N, C-alpha and C positions, 0 to 999 in steps of 0.2 A: 415379772419379766424373766424369761428363761436364761440362765447363765451357762456358758460353755467354757470349759478349760481344754485348750488345744495343746497337745504335747508333741512337738515335731522339731528335730534337731537341725534340719537344713533350713537356713534362714530364708532363701527365696521361696521355698515350698511352704514354709510356715506363714509367710506373708500372703502368699496366694490363697491358701486355705482360709486364713482369717478374713481376707477380703471377700472371699466367696460366701462365707457364713454371714458376714455383715450385709452383703448385697441381698441375701435371702431373708433379711429381716431380723437377724439376731444381733441385737445391739451390744449385749454384754458378752464379749468374746475376749478371754484372757489367753494369750499365747506364750508358751515357754518352751525351752529347748532341751531340758535335762530332767532326769528322774528326781534329782534333788529339789529343783525349783518346783516341780509338780507336787511333790510331797508337802512342801511348805504351803502351797496354795490349798491343797486338799485338807490340810490340817486347820488352816485359818478359816476357810469357808468352803465347804464342799459344794461343787457346782451341780447344776441339774443334769449336765451332760459332760462326760469325759470322753474326748476324742483323742485317741492316742496311737502313736506309731509304735512298732514293736522293736525296731533297732535304734537304741538310744546310746549316747556316748558313755554314760555312767551306769548303765543297767539295762534291764529288759522291760519293755512295756508290759509283758506278762505279769511281772511283779506288781506293777502299778494297778493292773486290772484286779488281781487277787486281793490286794490290800484295800482297794476302793470298794470292792464288793463286800468285804468283811466289815469295814469301818463306816461306810456310807451306803447302806442298802437302797436308798432312794435315788442315788445317782445312776443315770442310764449310761452305759458304757458301749462305745463303738470303736473298733480298730480302723485306722486308715493307713495303709502301708503299701509297699511294693511286693511284699511277700504273699503270694497267692497260693502257695503249695499247701497240700492237705495237712501236713504236719503242723504248720503254723496256725492254720484255720482252726483245727480241732483243739490245739493247745489254748488258743484264745477263748474259744467257746467254753472249754472246761474251766478256765480261770474265772469266767464270769461275764464275758462280753456278750452283748445281745445283738450286735451288728458287725459287719466286716466289709469294708470298702477298699478297692484299689485306688491308688492316688490319682490316676489319670482321668477320673470322672469329671464331668463338666461341673461348673459352679452351681447350676440349677440342680443337678443330680445330687450333689453333696448336701445342699440345703433341704431338698425334698427328703433325703434319707434321714436327716436329723429330725425333721418333722414326723416322719413315719416312726422313728424310734420313740419319740415323745408320746406318740399316739398308741404305743403298746406293740408296735411292729418290730420285726427283726430284719432290717434291710441288709442285703448281701449282694455284692457285685455279681452281675449276670454270669461271667465266665466261671466264677467259683461255684455258684449255685448249680450251673449246668453240669460241672464236673462231679459234684457231690451226688446229684441225681443219677448220673451215669453210673457211679460207683455202687449206688444202692440197687440199681437194676441192670448191672453191667452184662452186656451180651458176651457169650463165650468167645466170639470171634475177635473181640477187642484187642486182646494181647497179640494175636496173630497180625492184626492190622498195624499195631505199634511196631512189631518186628520188621514189617515190610517198609515202614516209613524211613526213607533215607534222604538226608540233606547233602547237597554238594558242599565242598569246602568253602566255596564263596558264599553260599547261602548261610552257612554256619557263622562266617565272619559277620555278615550283615545282621543276622539274628542277634549276635552278641552286642553289637553296637545299638541296635534297636532297643534291646533290654536296658542299656545304659542311658537311654533317653536322647540319643543323638538325633539330630534332624537329618532329613535326606541329604541336604547340602553338606553337612558335617561328615556323614558317612561317605559321600562321594569323594570329598577331599582326602579323608583318611585312607580310603581304599584305592584312590586314584582311578576313579571311574566317573561316568556322567551321572547326573541326577536321574535321568531317564532309565539308566541301567539299574540304579538302586531301586527305583520304583518297580522295575520288572522283577527283580529278585524278591522284593517284599510281596508282590502279587503272587509269586510262586510259593512263598512261605505260607501265605494265607490259604492258598488252595490246598497245599499238602497237609496243613494242620486243621483245615476246615473251620477257619475263624474269619472274623471280619474287622478286627481292630488290633492295635499294638498290645493292649493289655491281655486280650484273649490269646494272641500269639505267644507272648512270654509265658503266660500261665500254662497253656497246653504244652509248650516246649519243656517247661520244668517238670510237669507231670509225666511226660514221656521220656525223661532222662536225657533230653537233647541239650539242656541248658542248666547251669547251676548259678544261682544268684549269689553274689559275694558282697 
């Protein structure tokens, strides 16, 4: 039976991801919230899969990836995080990760990605893959298009709250507008960024310097 060690510091997210993996047929899922707890488990019994966040309270997921790749070469490693910028992606791959997912994927997608990883694949979230492919064959006009992209102050406010995971209702309350107005701003953001989902919008905004994740 395939064992999974999930390392995620946010308790609700950790629970959601663990339940998603179990619902996908993985019975042996151990979930911890710190580098220290992960190291203890890795030393006691290396898992078949390490599913790790990058931002942890007592260290970096990159350190865990490098240590696991060196000490347990048979363990498959996949990142699951909110950090979709090129710097984090490349650093994780260089450290030894074979897959890279953004956290807002569906339960089915997360389970399928782990299966793909175990089958020898290298699953990566679609917006990240698309960006890397663009960079490999980037058109000369891309930088000019980026310079022409302008967001209104209100769109920037909405984008920042979207990146923090706020619902439309929460954004409406925070910015004192209607839910329909929030939806209209989000639609405009999607159009300007040429995306179709929250994760893609956040990813593209970070890549274009419109948003900084903290």
